[in-house]
C-alpha positions in Angstrom: 104.4 105.5 12.5 102.7 102.0 11.8 100.8 100.7 14.1 99.6 97.0 13.4 100.7 94.0 12.9 103.4 93.3 10.1 101.6 91.4 7.5 104.7 89.0 6.5 104.2 87.6 10.3 100.8 85.9 9.5 100.6 82.2 8.0 98.4 83.3 5.4 97.8 86.7 4.2 94.5 88.4 6.0 91.7 89.5 4.4 91.5 93.6 3.7 88.5 93.9 6.3 91.5 93.0 8.6 93.7 95.8 7.2 94.1 99.5 8.6 93.9 102.0 5.9 96.6 104.3 7.4 99.3 101.7 8.0 98.5 99.0 5.4 99.3 96.6 8.4 96.7 93.8 10.1 94.6 95.6 12.5 96.1 96.4 16.3 93.6 97.1 18.8 91.0 98.2 15.9 89.2 101.7 16.6 85.9 102.1 14.7 84.8 106.0 14.1 81.4 107.2 13.6 81.5 106.9 10.0 82.5 103.1 10.6 85.5 103.0 9.3 88.1 101.1 11.6 91.9 101.5 11.9 94.7 100.7 14.5 94.0 102.7 17.6 97.5 103.9 17.2 97.0 105.2 14.0 94.2 106.4 14.3 95.2 108.6 17.6 98.1 110.0 15.5 96.5 110.9 12.6 93.9 113.0 14.4 96.7 114.8 16.2 97.4 116.6 12.7 93.6 116.6 11.1 90.6 115.9 13.0 89.0 113.9 9.9 88.4 110.5 9.1 91.3 109.4 6.9 88.8 107.5 4.1 86.0 109.6 3.8 87.3 112.7 5.5 84.1 113.7 7.7 84.7 115.7 10.8 85.7 113.3 13.9 85.8 113.7 17.8 88.1 111.6 19.8 85.2 111.1 22.4 83.3 108.7 19.5 85.6 106.6 18.9 84.4 103.1 19.5 87.3 100.2 20.2 86.1 96.6 18.6 87.2 94.3 21.0 84.9 91.2 19.3 87.6 91.9 16.2 90.2 91.9 18.0 89.8 88.5 19.4 88.8 87.6 15.9 92.4 89.0 14.9 94.0 87.0 17.9 93.0 83.9 16.6 94.7 84.1 13.1 97.5 81.8 12.5 101.0 83.6 12.7 104.5 82.0 11.8 107.1 82.0 14.7 109.2 85.8 14.7 112.3 82.8 14.4 110.9 81.3 11.1 114.0 82.5 9.0 116.2 80.6 11.5 114.1 77.7 11.4 111.5 77.1 13.1 108.3 76.0 11.6 105.9 76.2 14.0 102.6 78.4 13.9 100.0 79.1 16.0 97.4 82.0 17.4 98.3 85.5 17.1 97.4 85.7 21.3 99.8 82.5 21.4 102.8 83.8 19.5 104.5 85.9 23.0 104.0 82.0 24.8 105.4 80.6 22.0 108.5 83.0 21.3 109.5 82.6 25.5 110.2 78.6 25.1 111.3 78.5 21.3 114.1 76.8 20.7 115.3 79.2 18.1 115.2 82.1 20.0 118.4 83.9 20.3 119.7 83.9 24.1 122.8 85.7 25.5 125.5 83.3 26.7 125.5 84.0 30.6 129.1 83.0 30.8 130.9 86.8 31.8 133.1 88.2 29.1 130.9 85.7 26.0 129.2 88.2 24.0 127.3 85.4 21.8 123.5 85.0 21.3 123.0 81.7 20.2 119.8 79.6 20.0 118.1 78.2 23.0 117.9 75.3 21.9 121.8 74.9 21.6 122.3 77.4 24.7 123.5 74.6 27.3 126.1 73.1 24.8 127.1 76.5 23.7 127.8 77.4 27.5 129.9 74.2 28.1 132.4 74.7 25.5 132.4 78.7 26.1 133.6 78.1 29.8 136.1 75.6 28.8 137.0 77.4 25.9 137.4 80.8 28.6 139.6 78.7 31.1 142.9 79.9 31.2 146.2 79.5 33.2 146.7 81.7 35.9 149.2 84.4 33.9 151.2 85.2 37.3 152.5 81.7 37.2 151.1 79.7 40.3 149.7 77.1 37.9 145.9 77.4 38.6 143.5 77.2 35.9 140.7 79.5 35.9 137.2 80.7 34.6 136.4 84.8 33.7 134.8 84.7 37.1 137.7 83.4 39.5 139.8 85.0 37.1 138.5 88.6 37.9 139.0 87.9 42.0 142.5 86.2 41.8 145.7 87.3 43.3 148.0 84.6 43.7 150.7 87.3 45.0 147.9 88.6 47.8 147.1 84.8 48.7 151.0 83.7 48.9 151.9 87.3 51.1 148.4 86.5 53.1 149.5 83.1 53.7 153.6 84.0 54.6 152.5 86.7 57.0 150.2 83.9 59.0 153.1 81.9 58.9 155.5 84.7 60.1 152.8 85.4 62.9 152.8 82.1 64.3 156.7 82.0 64.2 157.0 85.1 66.0 154.4 83.5 68.3 156.8 80.2 69.0 159.8 82.0 68.9 158.6 84.2 72.0 157.1 81.3 73.9 160.7 79.7 73.7 162.6 82.6 74.9 160.6 83.0 77.8 161.4 79.4 78.5 164.8 80.1 78.3 164.3 83.0 80.2 163.1 81.1 83.0 165.5 78.2 82.7 168.7 80.9 82.6 166.8 82.3 86.0 166.6 78.6 87.7 170.1 78.3 86.7 171.6 81.2 88.6 169.6 80.1 91.7 171.1 76.6 91.7 174.5 77.9 90.8 174.0 80.8 93.8 172.9 77.9 95.9 175.8 75.8 95.7 178.5 78.4 95.8 176.7 79.3 99.5 176.7 75.5 100.3 180.4 75.4 99.0 181.5 78.1 101.2 179.8 77.2 104.3 181.3 73.3 103.9 184.4 74.8 104.1 184.7 75.8 107.3 182.5 73.5 108.9 182.7 69.9 109.9 180.5 67.5 108.1 178.5 66.5 110.9 178.0 70.2 112.2 177.2 70.9 108.9 174.4 68.5 108.3 173.3 69.5 111.8 173.1 73.1 111.0 171.6 72.7 108.2 168.4 74.4 107.3 165.3 72.1 107.0 164.7 71.0 103.1 168.2 71.8 101.6 170.9 69.3 100.4 172.9 68.0 103.5 169.4 68.0 105.9 168.7 65.5 103.6 171.8 63.5 103.8 171.9 63.7 107.5 168.1 61.9 106.9 169.2 59.5 104.8 172.5 58.5 107.0 170.1 58.3 110.0 167.9 55.6 108.4 171.0 53.6 107.7 172.2 53.6 111.0 168.7 52.8 112.3 168.5 49.7 110.2 
């Protein structure tokens, strides 16, 4: 039920006028009763839930008569205390009111390693060095055999089989697209070849029963024999 500060927290033993008679600790949020006895706020409120008397003189007490000693509280806040990490090597002492601020920057304050998978707690002053070593130590080769070096964060999401499958699927899709394009070109070429063969066959059949001059004259405009006739006419004119 202790509501006061631990005596071992202070650099020098506080005077008896700073001690709570209930918890035997240093007063935290001092509360004075009408009989002038002073206790920690938490201690006296817990006491009064069971008994309605002063723990020292046994006089009757009403909660509304309790007075909080802010002046005494400020005096206690100026007492020198040791760092909570004194056993770890911190030699700093500071006023009680500044203890929390020192703790937030104390190089001996235990900190959890931020690297995923590491459960170590190390002093703040060596955290950066530990983090680097921890990160290097936790890097591992891909267990699937792709050769990649992975830290715990990447290892949790790494799947080289899936990545290779995705790359293979994308390449297969590109290959199929190119193949379909090539097949369209081949079909176009086959159609053009069939047209040329058919026209050549028709032209051959036409020539078998027609003299050359008549074939050239009767040939439709733009055909092979029409072009031959134009060339001959140009040569004779020269």
